N, C-alpha and C positions, 0 to 999 in steps of 0.2 A: 510387434506392431510394425507394419510396413508404411503406414500413411501418417504423416505429421501434418497438422492443420495450422495455418497462420491466419490471423484476422486480416481484414481488408486494410491495405496500406502497410502491413507488417511483413516481415520475412521469417521463414522457418529457420534458415541457417545464419550463423554468425561466426566470425573469425575472432578468436581471443587467444592471445599468447601463442600464436602459430598453430593453433588447433581449430578444428571445425566442430561446432556444436549445433544440434538441431533442437528447436523448441516447439513442443506440441501444446497448443492452446486448447484446453479441455473445457468444453461447454457443460454447464451444470444447470440444474433447476434454479429458480429464484430462491435464494437462501434467506431465511428469516431468523429472527432472534431465538436463541435457545436450542438451535440444532447442534449436533455434535460434529466437531471437526474431525474426530476420529472416524465417525461413520462416513463423512463425506470423502475422506481420503481412501477409506476402504472401498467405497462404492465406485469412485471415479478413477482412482490412481492405481490401487493395488493390482488390478488385472493387467495393467500396462507396464508396471515398474520392473526394471531390470537392475541388477547390481551395478553400481557406478552412476546411476541416474541421480538427479537432484530435482526435488519438487520445489517450485516457488509458489507460495500462498499469498494472496492479497491480504493485507492487514485488515481490510474491511470485513472479510468473511470471518476471520478469527475473532474480531471484536463483536460481530453479530452473534457468533456462537457463545461468546462469554457474556452476552447480554449488556454490553457496554454502550447502551443506547439512552439518549435523552430526548424525550418528546417535547415538542415546542410548547405544549400546554404547561410544562413544568418550569418554564423559564420566564421570569419577569425582567424585561430589559430596563436597565437603569440609565441615568443620564450619562454616566461616563462611557458606557458601552456604545450608546448612540453617538456621542461626541467623537470618541477615538476611532470608531470604525470608518468615519468619513475621511480619514487621512491615510488609510491603508493603501499601499500600492497594489493595483490589480495586475494579475498575470493571466496568460491564456490557460493556465492550469486551474483557475478558479479564483473566487473572491476571498477565501479563507476568512481571517478575522475582519475583513471588510464587510462581512455580514454581521449585523448587530447581535444576532443570536449567538454566533460563534465568539464574538468578543465578550459577551456576557459569560459564556462558559469559561473563557480564558481567565476572566477576572475571578470566577469562582474557584478555578483550579490553582492559580498562582497567587491570588490576592491582588488587590488594587495597587498597593505601593510598588510591587514588582512590575506590574503591567505599565504603570506610569513611568518607571525607570526605563523599561524596555522601549517604550514609545519615544521617550526623550532621546535616548541613544540613537535610535533609528532615524529620528529627525535630523540629528547632527551628522550622522555618517552617510546617509543616502546621497546628499549633494557631492560627497567625495567618491561616489561610485561603489560604496561598500553596501552590499545587500544582505538581508537576512539577519541583521543584528537584533531585531525585535524578537524573533523566535529563539535565537541563541540565548538571550538574556531571560526571556520569559520561561523557557524550558517547559516541563510538565506535559510534554507531548502535544503542546498547543498547535504546532505546525501541522500535525496530522489529523486535526478535527475535521470531520467530513459531514456531508449532509446539508440540510436546510437550503437546498438549491434546486433548480430545475434540472435535476439529474435525468438520465435516460429513463428512470423509473419514478413515477409520481410518489411512491411510498416515501422517498427520501425528502420530499418537500417539507414535511413536518417532523423529521427525525434527524437528530444529530448523532454521529458515530464517533466515539473516542478511540484513541489508539489502543491496541491490545494490551492486556496485562501479562507481564512475564513471557514475552515471546520466545526467549531461549528455552524456557521450561515447556512451552507448548510444543516446540520442535523436538525436544528430547522425549516427550511423551509419545509423539507420533512415531519416532524412531524405535522406541522401546516396544510399542504395541504392534506396529505394522512393519518395522524394518525399513522404513522409508526415510532417507536423509532429506532434510528440507530446510527452507528458510522462509521467514515472514518478511514481506517487503512492502514498503510504502512507495508506490511508483506512479508517476504521471509522465506526460510527454516532454516535460522539462527536466526532471531529475528522478533519481532512484535512491532510496535509502534502505539499507538492510537493517531491520529492527531486531532480528534474532535468527539463529540457526542452530541446528542440532550439533551436539558435541561430536568431534571426530569427522566432520564433513571434510571432503577432499580439498577444498580451496579456502584461502583466506578471503576476508570480506571484499577487498578491492577486486578480486577475481570474480566473486559471486555477483558483485554489482555490474561488472563488465558483461556478464552473461545475459543480463536483461536490461542493458543500458538503453535500448530502444523501446522499452515498455511493451513487450509483445502481448500483454494482456489487454491492451487498449484502454481508452479513457471514456468510452461511451457506453452503449448498451450491448456490448459484445457478450456479456455474461460468461466470460472465460477467466475466472479468478484463479484457476490452477494451471500452472505452466510446467510441463515435464521437460526437463533438460537432459540431453544425452550427447556424449561425445561420439563422433562417428568419423570413419575414414572416408576419403573422397569416393571410394568405390562402394561405400555402404550407405550413402546418403539416401534417406527415405523419400518417397514421392511427396510433393507438396501441393496443397490445395489452397489457393489464395482467394 
């Protein structure tokens, strides 16, 4: 592959630990629940993959393939969800549990007592400049709940997407069947979290995070949930299309 593609506002190349890496944003069809992540990687990545490459998969498409979807019609918003969601700090990355539907899912996943504790601690620590305590205490993948918002695709207006189940095992399965080293990431333009990666991958998690710290997959309707990462020398840098 000679041509690497970058989404608008993103860059193909990134410098990490004194080396240059190129990231290819792979455009896919609109992925729907129940598809196979093995089939997706085989179709879109295997023809391009070279030994030493790393594939970054959006946590959303893995969750879709696993069927970890909740329809809005399945959720009855209670008083606590409506009340607590009013006090959630909003960020440019989205409303998260500031959305009553997401707060109700959080209560379902973690239980009301734990959510109340998380909310109380967050209220006490936020004035001190300490952020994120709600999600640390609540746990249960609540920070990664997606959907129920005016996404680039209307389909997500009535659907909630949970975090993937056993992301390390997902990556190991892809490696075993297709020979592709990969990681599952929860990324937006504010932060990146590595949820899992295949065993024996070349880098530790801090390095993997640095490779996609600028969220090359984008946060809108780019439809590029697969990012192929390749280390290159300065004379071998591929062409870039912005």
